[in-house]
C-alpha positions as a Markdown table, in Angstrom:
| # | Residue | x | y | z |
|---|---|---|---|---|
| 1 | Met | -45.1 | -38.9 | 324.9 |
| 2 | Lys | -42.3 | -36.5 | 324.1 |
| 3 | Lys | -40.1 | -39.3 | 322.9 |
| 4 | Phe | -42.9 | -40.5 | 320.6 |
| 5 | Ala | -43.4 | -37.0 | 319.2 |
| 6 | Trp | -39.7 | -36.5 | 318.5 |
| 7 | Gly | -39.5 | -39.9 | 316.9 |
| 8 | Thr | -42.4 | -39.0 | 314.6 |
| 9 | Ile | -40.6 | -35.8 | 313.6 |
| 10 | Ile | -37.4 | -37.5 | 312.9 |
| 11 | Val | -39.1 | -40.3 | 310.8 |
| 12 | Ser | -41.0 | -37.6 | 308.9 |
| 13 | Val | -37.9 | -35.6 | 308.1 |
| 14 | Leu | -36.0 | -38.7 | 306.9 |
| 15 | Leu | -39.0 | -39.7 | 304.8 |
| 16 | Phe | -39.3 | -36.3 | 303.2 |
| 17 | Ser | -35.5 | -36.1 | 302.6 |
| 18 | Phe | -35.7 | -39.5 | 300.9 |
| 19 | Leu | -38.6 | -38.5 | 298.8 |
| 20 | Gly | -36.9 | -35.2 | 297.9 |
| 21 | Phe | -33.7 | -37.1 | 296.9 |
| 22 | Gln | -35.8 | -39.6 | 294.8 |
| 23 | His | -37.5 | -36.6 | 293.1 |
| 24 | Trp | -34.1 | -34.9 | 292.3 |
| 25 | Gln | -32.7 | -38.1 | 291.1 |
| 26 | Asn | -35.7 | -38.7 | 288.8 |
| 27 | Gln | -35.5 | -35.1 | 287.6 |
| 28 | Ser | -31.7 | -35.6 | 286.8 |
| 29 | Glu | -32.4 | -38.8 | 285.0 |
| 30 | Ala | -35.3 | -37.3 | 283.0 |
| 31 | Lys | -33.2 | -34.1 | 282.1 |
| 32 | Glu | -32.0 | -34.1 | 278.5 |
| 33 | Gln | -28.6 | -35.7 | 277.8 |
| 34 | Phe | -26.9 | -33.8 | 275.1 |
| 35 | Arg | -24.5 | -35.8 | 272.9 |
| 36 | Ile | -21.4 | -34.1 | 271.5 |
| 37 | Gly | -19.0 | -35.7 | 269.0 |
| 38 | Ile | -15.4 | -34.5 | 268.8 |
| 39 | Leu | -12.9 | -35.3 | 266.1 |
| 40 | Ile | -9.2 | -34.2 | 266.5 |
| 41 | Ser | -6.4 | -35.0 | 264.1 |
| 42 | Gly | -3.9 | -36.0 | 266.8 |
| 43 | Pro | -3.1 | -35.9 | 270.5 |
| 44 | Glu | -1.5 | -32.4 | 270.1 |
| 45 | Arg | -5.0 | -31.0 | 269.9 |
| 46 | Leu | -6.3 | -32.6 | 273.1 |
| 47 | Glu | -5.8 | -29.2 | 274.9 |
| 48 | Lys | -8.7 | -27.9 | 272.6 |
| 49 | Val | -10.9 | -30.6 | 274.0 |
| 50 | Lys | -10.0 | -29.6 | 277.5 |
| 51 | Gly | -10.8 | -25.9 | 276.9 |
| 52 | Leu | -14.1 | -26.9 | 275.2 |
| 53 | Lys | -15.1 | -29.1 | 278.2 |
| 54 | Asp | -14.1 | -26.4 | 280.7 |
| 55 | Gly | -16.0 | -23.7 | 278.8 |
| 56 | Leu | -19.1 | -25.8 | 278.6 |
| 57 | Gln | -18.9 | -26.7 | 282.2 |
| 58 | Asn | -18.8 | -23.0 | 283.1 |
| 59 | Leu | -22.0 | -22.7 | 281.1 |
| 60 | Gly | -23.7 | -25.4 | 283.0 |
| 61 | Tyr | -23.1 | -28.6 | 280.9 |
| 62 | Ile | -21.7 | -31.1 | 283.3 |
| 63 | Glu | -20.2 | -34.3 | 281.9 |
| 64 | Glu | -22.2 | -37.5 | 282.5 |
| 65 | Met | -25.1 | -35.4 | 284.1 |
| 66 | Asn | -26.5 | -33.4 | 281.1 |
| 67 | Val | -23.9 | -33.9 | 278.5 |
| 68 | Ser | -21.7 | -36.7 | 277.1 |
| 69 | Tyr | -18.7 | -36.6 | 274.7 |
| 70 | Ile | -17.8 | -39.1 | 272.0 |
| 71 | Val | -14.1 | -38.2 | 271.3 |
| 72 | Arg | -12.3 | -39.6 | 268.3 |
| 73 | Asn | -8.5 | -39.1 | 268.0 |
| 74 | Ala | -7.2 | -40.0 | 264.6 |
| 75 | Lys | -3.5 | -40.0 | 265.7 |
| 76 | Asn | -2.6 | -37.9 | 262.6 |
| 77 | Asp | -3.8 | -40.6 | 260.2 |
| 78 | Arg | -5.9 | -39.1 | 257.4 |
| 79 | Asn | -7.6 | -42.3 | 256.6 |
| 80 | Leu | -8.7 | -42.8 | 260.1 |
| 81 | Met | -9.7 | -39.2 | 260.3 |
| 82 | Lys | -12.1 | -39.6 | 257.4 |
| 83 | Lys | -13.4 | -42.9 | 258.9 |
| 84 | Tyr | -14.1 | -41.2 | 262.2 |
| 85 | Ala | -15.8 | -38.2 | 260.5 |
| 86 | Ser | -18.2 | -40.6 | 258.7 |
| 87 | Glu | -18.9 | -42.5 | 262.0 |
| 88 | Leu | -19.7 | -39.3 | 263.9 |
| 89 | Asp | -21.9 | -38.0 | 261.1 |
| 90 | Ala | -24.0 | -41.2 | 261.3 |
| 91 | Met | -24.5 | -41.1 | 265.1 |
| 92 | Asn | -27.4 | -38.5 | 265.1 |
| 93 | Leu | -25.5 | -36.3 | 267.6 |
| 94 | Asp | -26.6 | -32.9 | 268.8 |
| 95 | Val | -23.4 | -31.3 | 267.5 |
| 96 | Ile | -20.0 | -32.2 | 266.2 |
| 97 | Val | -16.9 | -30.4 | 267.1 |
| 98 | Ala | -14.0 | -30.4 | 264.6 |
| 99 | Gly | -10.4 | -29.9 | 266.1 |
| 100 | Gly | -9.2 | -27.8 | 263.2 |
| 101 | Ala | -9.3 | -27.2 | 259.4 |
| 102 | Ile | -8.2 | -30.7 | 258.4 |
| 103 | Glu | -10.9 | -32.4 | 260.5 |
| 104 | Ala | -13.6 | -29.9 | 259.3 |
| 105 | Lys | -12.7 | -30.6 | 255.7 |
| 106 | Phe | -13.9 | -34.2 | 256.0 |
| 107 | Phe | -17.3 | -33.1 | 257.3 |
| 108 | Lys | -17.6 | -30.5 | 254.5 |
| 109 | Glu | -17.0 | -33.2 | 251.9 |
| 110 | Asn | -19.8 | -35.3 | 253.4 |
| 111 | Lys | -22.8 | -33.9 | 251.5 |
| 112 | Gln | -25.2 | -36.2 | 253.3 |
| 113 | Gly | -24.1 | -35.0 | 256.8 |
| 114 | Lys | -26.8 | -33.0 | 258.6 |
| 115 | Thr | -25.4 | -32.6 | 262.2 |
| 116 | Pro | -24.1 | -29.0 | 263.0 |
| 117 | Val | -20.3 | -28.7 | 263.1 |
| 118 | Ile | -18.3 | -26.3 | 265.2 |
| 119 | Phe | -14.6 | -26.0 | 264.2 |
| 120 | Leu | -12.1 | -25.1 | 266.8 |
| 121 | Gly | -9.4 | -22.9 | 265.1 |
| 122 | Val | -9.0 | -22.7 | 261.4 |
| 123 | Ala | -6.7 | -20.5 | 259.5 |
| 124 | Ser | -9.3 | -18.8 | 257.2 |
| 125 | Ala | -12.8 | -20.3 | 257.0 |
| 126 | Gly | -13.6 | -18.4 | 253.8 |
| 127 | Gln | -10.4 | -19.1 | 251.9 |
| 128 | Leu | -10.6 | -22.8 | 252.9 |
| 129 | His | -14.2 | -22.8 | 251.6 |
| 130 | Leu | -15.7 | -24.0 | 254.9 |
| 131 | Val | -18.1 | -21.2 | 255.0 |
| 132 | Glu | -19.4 | -18.8 | 252.3 |
| 133 | Asn | -20.2 | -15.9 | 254.6 |
| 134 | Tyr | -18.7 | -15.0 | 258.0 |
| 135 | Lys | -21.8 | -13.2 | 259.4 |
| 136 | Lys | -24.2 | -15.8 | 258.2 |
| 137 | Pro | -22.5 | -19.1 | 257.3 |
| 138 | Asp | -25.7 | -20.5 | 255.8 |
| 139 | Gly | -24.6 | -24.1 | 256.2 |
| 140 | Arg | -24.1 | -26.6 | 258.9 |
| 141 | Met | -20.6 | -25.3 | 259.7 |
| 142 | Thr | -19.3 | -22.4 | 261.8 |
| 143 | Gly | -16.7 | -21.9 | 264.5 |
| 144 | Val | -13.6 | -20.0 | 265.7 |
| 145 | Glu | -10.7 | -18.9 | 263.5 |
| 146 | Asn | -7.1 | -18.9 | 264.7 |
| 147 | Gly | -5.9 | -16.3 | 262.3 |
| 148 | His | -2.9 | -18.3 | 261.2 |
| 149 | Ile | -2.6 | -17.0 | 257.6 |
| 150 | Glu | -2.5 | -13.3 | 258.8 |
| 151 | Leu | -0.4 | -14.1 | 261.8 |
| 152 | Ser | 2.1 | -16.1 | 259.8 |
| 153 | Ala | 3.0 | -12.8 | 258.0 |
| 154 | Lys | 3.1 | -10.9 | 261.2 |
| 155 | Arg | 5.4 | -13.6 | 262.8 |
| 156 | Leu | 7.9 | -13.0 | 260.0 |
| 157 | Glu | 7.9 | -9.3 | 260.8 |
| 158 | Leu | 8.2 | -9.9 | 264.5 |
| 159 | Phe | 11.1 | -12.3 | 264.0 |
| 160 | Gln | 13.2 | -9.7 | 262.2 |
| 161 | Met | 12.2 | -6.9 | 264.7 |
| 162 | Leu | 13.0 | -9.1 | 267.8 |
| 163 | Ile | 16.3 | -10.4 | 266.4 |
| 164 | Pro | 17.7 | -7.8 | 263.9 |
| 165 | Ser | 20.9 | -9.8 | 263.4 |
| 166 | Ile | 18.9 | -12.4 | 261.4 |
| 167 | Lys | 19.5 | -11.9 | 257.7 |
| 168 | Lys | 17.8 | -15.0 | 256.2 |
| 169 | Ile | 14.8 | -17.0 | 257.3 |
| 170 | Ile | 14.1 | -20.6 | 256.5 |
| 171 | Val | 10.3 | -21.0 | 256.1 |
| 172 | Ile | 9.1 | -24.5 | 257.0 |
| 173 | Tyr | 5.6 | -25.2 | 255.5 |
| 174 | Asp | 3.6 | -28.3 | 254.5 |
| 175 | Gly | 3.0 | -28.5 | 250.8 |
| 176 | Gln | 0.0 | -30.9 | 251.3 |
| 177 | Ile | -2.0 | -28.5 | 253.6 |
| 178 | Asp | -4.0 | -25.6 | 252.2 |
| 179 | Ala | -3.7 | -23.4 | 255.3 |
| 180 | Ser | 0.1 | -23.8 | 255.1 |
| 181 | Leu | 0.2 | -22.9 | 251.5 |
| 182 | Leu | -2.1 | -19.9 | 252.0 |
| 183 | Ser | 0.2 | -18.8 | 254.9 |
| 184 | Leu | 3.3 | -19.2 | 252.7 |
| 185 | Glu | 1.7 | -16.8 | 250.1 |
| 186 | Gln | 1.2 | -14.1 | 252.8 |
| 187 | Val | 4.7 | -14.6 | 254.1 |
| 188 | Lys | 6.1 | -14.2 | 250.6 |
| 189 | Lys | 4.3 | -11.1 | 250.1 |
| 190 | Val | 5.4 | -9.5 | 253.3 |
| 191 | Ala | 9.1 | -10.6 | 252.7 |
| 192 | Lys | 9.0 | -8.9 | 249.3 |
| 193 | Glu | 7.6 | -5.7 | 250.6 |
| 194 | Gln | 10.0 | -5.5 | 253.5 |
| 195 | Gly | 13.1 | -6.9 | 251.8 |
| 196 | Ile | 13.4 | -9.9 | 254.1 |
| 197 | Gln | 15.2 | -12.8 | 252.6 |
| 198 | Ile | 13.5 | -16.2 | 252.9 |
| 199 | Thr | 14.0 | -19.7 | 251.7 |
| 200 | Pro | 10.7 | -21.8 | 251.7 |
| 201 | Val | 11.3 | -25.5 | 252.5 |
| 202 | Ser | 8.3 | -28.0 | 252.3 |
| 203 | Val | 8.2 | -30.7 | 255.2 |
| 204 | Ser | 5.3 | -32.9 | 254.9 |
| 205 | Asp | 6.7 | -36.4 | 255.8 |
| 206 | Thr | 9.6 | -38.2 | 257.4 |
| 207 | Gln | 11.7 | -38.1 | 254.3 |
| 208 | His | 11.5 | -34.3 | 254.1 |
| 209 | Leu | 12.3 | -34.1 | 257.8 |
| 210 | Glu | 15.5 | -36.1 | 257.2 |
| 211 | Thr | 16.4 | -33.7 | 254.5 |
| 212 | Leu | 16.0 | -30.8 | 256.9 |
| 213 | Lys | 18.2 | -32.5 | 259.4 |
| 214 | Lys | 21.1 | -32.5 | 256.9 |
| 215 | Met | 20.8 | -28.8 | 256.0 |
| 216 | Asn | 23.5 | -26.5 | 257.0 |
| 217 | Phe | 22.6 | -23.2 | 258.8 |
| 218 | Lys | 24.6 | -20.0 | 259.4 |
| 219 | Asn | 24.7 | -17.9 | 262.5 |
| 220 | Asn | 22.5 | -15.1 | 261.0 |
| 221 | Glu | 19.6 | -17.5 | 260.0 |
| 222 | Gly | 16.4 | -18.3 | 261.6 |
| 223 | Ile | 13.6 | -20.9 | 261.1 |
| 224 | Leu | 9.9 | -19.9 | 260.8 |
| 225 | Val | 7.3 | -22.7 | 261.0 |
| 226 | Leu | 3.9 | -22.3 | 259.3 |
| 227 | Pro | 0.7 | -24.0 | 260.4 |
| 228 | Ser | 0.0 | -27.7 | 259.6 |
| 229 | Phe | -1.2 | -30.7 | 261.6 |
| 230 | Tyr | 1.9 | -32.7 | 260.6 |
| 231 | Leu | 4.2 | -29.9 | 261.7 |
| 232 | Glu | 2.3 | -29.8 | 265.0 |
| 233 | Glu | 3.0 | -33.5 | 265.3 |
| 234 | Ile | 6.8 | -33.1 | 264.8 |
| 235 | Ser | 7.1 | -29.9 | 266.8 |
| 236 | Ser | 9.5 | -31.3 | 269.3 |
| 237 | Gln | 11.7 | -32.8 | 266.6 |
| 238 | Leu | 11.9 | -29.4 | 264.8 |
| 239 | Ser | 12.9 | -27.9 | 268.2 |
| 240 | Gln | 15.7 | -30.3 | 268.6 |
| 241 | Ile | 17.0 | -29.7 | 265.1 |
| 242 | Ala | 16.9 | -26.0 | 265.7 |
| 243 | Leu | 18.8 | -26.4 | 269.0 |
| 244 | Gln | 21.4 | -28.7 | 267.5 |
| 245 | Lys | 21.9 | -26.2 | 264.7 |
| 246 | Lys | 22.0 | -23.4 | 267.3 |
| 247 | Val | 19.3 | -21.5 | 265.1 |
| 248 | Pro | 16.4 | -19.6 | 266.6 |
| 249 | Ile | 13.0 | -21.1 | 265.7 |
| 250 | Phe | 9.6 | -19.3 | 265.6 |
| 251 | Gly | 6.4 | -21.2 | 265.9 |
| 252 | Val | 2.6 | -21.0 | 266.0 |
| 253 | Asn | 1.6 | -21.2 | 269.7 |
| 254 | Ile | 2.5 | -22.1 | 273.3 |
| 255 | Asn | 2.7 | -25.8 | 272.4 |
| 256 | Asp | 5.7 | -25.0 | 270.2 |
| 257 | Val | 7.3 | -22.9 | 272.9 |
| 258 | Lys | 6.8 | -25.7 | 275.5 |
| 259 | Asn | 8.5 | -28.1 | 273.0 |
| 260 | Gly | 11.5 | -25.8 | 273.0 |
| 261 | Phe | 10.9 | -23.3 | 270.2 |
| 262 | Leu | 12.4 | -19.8 | 271.0 |
| 263 | Leu | 9.2 | -18.0 | 270.0 |
| 264 | Ser | 5.6 | -18.2 | 269.1 |
| 265 | Tyr | 2.8 | -15.8 | 268.3 |
| 266 | Gly | -0.8 | -17.0 | 268.2 |
| 267 | Val | -3.8 | -18.3 | 270.2 |
| 268 | Ser | -3.4 | -21.4 | 272.4 |
| 269 | Tyr | -5.3 | -24.6 | 271.7 |
| 270 | Tyr | -7.0 | -24.3 | 275.1 |
| 271 | Asp | -8.3 | -20.8 | 274.3 |
| 272 | Gln | -9.6 | -22.0 | 270.9 |
| 273 | Gly | -11.6 | -24.7 | 272.7 |
| 274 | Phe | -12.8 | -22.4 | 275.5 |
| 275 | Gln | -14.0 | -19.9 | 273.1 |
| 276 | Gly | -15.8 | -22.4 | 270.9 |
| 277 | Ala | -17.8 | -23.7 | 274.0 |
| 278 | Ser | -20.2 | -20.7 | 273.8 |
| 279 | Met | -21.0 | -21.5 | 270.1 |
| 280 | Val | -21.6 | -25.2 | 271.0 |
| 281 | Ser | -23.9 | -24.0 | 273.7 |
| 282 | Arg | -25.9 | -21.9 | 271.3 |
| 283 | Ile | -26.4 | -25.0 | 269.1 |
| 284 | Leu | -27.6 | -27.0 | 272.0 |
| 285 | Gln | -30.1 | -24.3 | 273.0 |
| 286 | Gly | -31.7 | -24.7 | 269.5 |
| 287 | Gln | -29.9 | -22.0 | 267.4 |
| 288 | Ser | -29.1 | -23.0 | 263.9 |
| 289 | Ser | -25.4 | -23.1 | 262.9 |
| 290 | Arg | -26.5 | -21.0 | 259.8 |
| 291 | Asp | -27.1 | -18.0 | 261.9 |
| 292 | Ile | -24.0 | -18.1 | 264.2 |
| 293 | Pro | -21.2 | -15.9 | 262.8 |
| 294 | Val | -17.6 | -17.2 | 262.5 |
| 295 | Glu | -15.5 | -15.7 | 265.4 |
| 296 | Lys | -12.0 | -14.3 | 265.3 |
| 297 | Pro | -9.7 | -15.4 | 268.2 |
| 298 | Asn | -10.0 | -13.5 | 271.4 |
| 299 | Thr | -6.4 | -13.8 | 272.7 |
| 300 | Val | -3.1 | -13.7 | 270.8 |
| 301 | Arg | 0.1 | -13.8 | 272.7 |
| 302 | Leu | 3.8 | -13.4 | 271.8 |
| 303 | Leu | 5.7 | -16.0 | 273.9 |
| 304 | Ala | 9.4 | -16.9 | 274.4 |
| 305 | Asn | 11.0 | -20.0 | 276.0 |
| 306 | Ser | 13.4 | -18.5 | 278.6 |
| 307 | Leu | 15.5 | -21.8 | 278.6 |
| 308 | Thr | 16.1 | -21.7 | 274.7 |
| 309 | Glu | 16.7 | -18.0 | 274.9 |
| 310 | Lys | 19.6 | -18.7 | 277.4 |
| 311 | Lys | 21.0 | -21.6 | 275.5 |
| 312 | Leu | 21.2 | -19.7 | 272.2 |
| 313 | Asn | 22.4 | -16.6 | 274.1 |
| 314 | Ile | 19.7 | -14.5 | 272.3 |
| 315 | His | 19.4 | -10.8 | 273.0 |
| 316 | Phe | 16.0 | -9.4 | 271.9 |
| 317 | Ser | 15.7 | -5.8 | 270.6 |
| 318 | Lys | 14.5 | -3.3 | 273.1 |
| 319 | Ser | 11.6 | -2.4 | 270.8 |
| 320 | Gly | 10.2 | -5.9 | 270.7 |
| 321 | Ser | 11.3 | -7.3 | 274.1 |
| 322 | Ala | 8.6 | -5.4 | 276.0 |
| 323 | Phe | 5.8 | -7.3 | 274.3 |
| 324 | Ile | 7.3 | -10.8 | 275.0 |
| 325 | Gln | 5.8 | -13.0 | 277.7 |
| 326 | Arg | 8.5 | -15.4 | 278.8 |
| 327 | Ile | 7.5 | -19.0 | 279.7 |
| 328 | Pro | 9.7 | -20.8 | 282.1 |
| 329 | Val | 10.3 | -24.3 | 280.8 |
| 330 | Thr | 12.6 | -27.0 | 282.3 |
| 331 | Glu | 14.8 | -29.5 | 280.5 |
| 332 | Arg | 12.5 | -32.3 | 281.4 |
| 333 | Glu | 9.5 | -30.6 | 279.8 |
| 334 | Ile | 11.3 | -30.1 | 276.5 |
| 335 | Glu | 12.5 | -33.7 | 276.5 |
């Protein structure tokens, strides 16, 4: 009799467990699946995607459970970028994420697009005409800025403060990118105000890059790189040129430092993606992009590559050295 009772209890427990699992499974399947489209200009911006996914996971959006991602990597091909933007706009997604200004521009140009767009790091949403009002964008687009235009001028000041021996700075910009040209304007303004000698050099294709390789540099010169998706793509090549010429080079963020740049000052791609996750979440919860203010970057860091510092025998000034965070990088990582 006791055996029969225990057997009945065990069978009942197993039955209820199975029914409970079935109920949970049915609930999970019935739960809304959000679809997020992501367009990035090239593989250099994949860290933004990682930051975005991690941020959304922290907010309860689990991939393949209640959210799915359609990622399009244009591999730095403008025509492919435009094609992917049109495709994503036609998919009736819940929200689209643009990896930066160049990607966001293609969505802005599509007047028929209705899907909300969150951009992850643009130099100046207002000056690039992506939004009309920061507090109330009043359109389908909003997102996180990276402050590149203002920070480019600050990088110039930091460069001379950190290495006072530098007398001339070669400013590498991309003449085909609005953010790069706007950054150059700010750099020129600060250079004139503070008496810093600069020589702007446009690098927007392989031919320009070859010309740069043939340039002669002096011991008291440095290289400052302005924002551009193409300059992001050739970051490691710019690093190699600077190392061969034995010239210190100052970049945009940690990716440049990892590629061998001596210095960078900015917000990382991962942080831009992570910060943008909360804005994407607000869209998924039903808030209109028109009512979500554009955000400034949360974290900006001054970084130095300790290996490049040693190779170039650089001695930073005492006034600036205290603010530097050194990133240990191996030869293999730079290669």
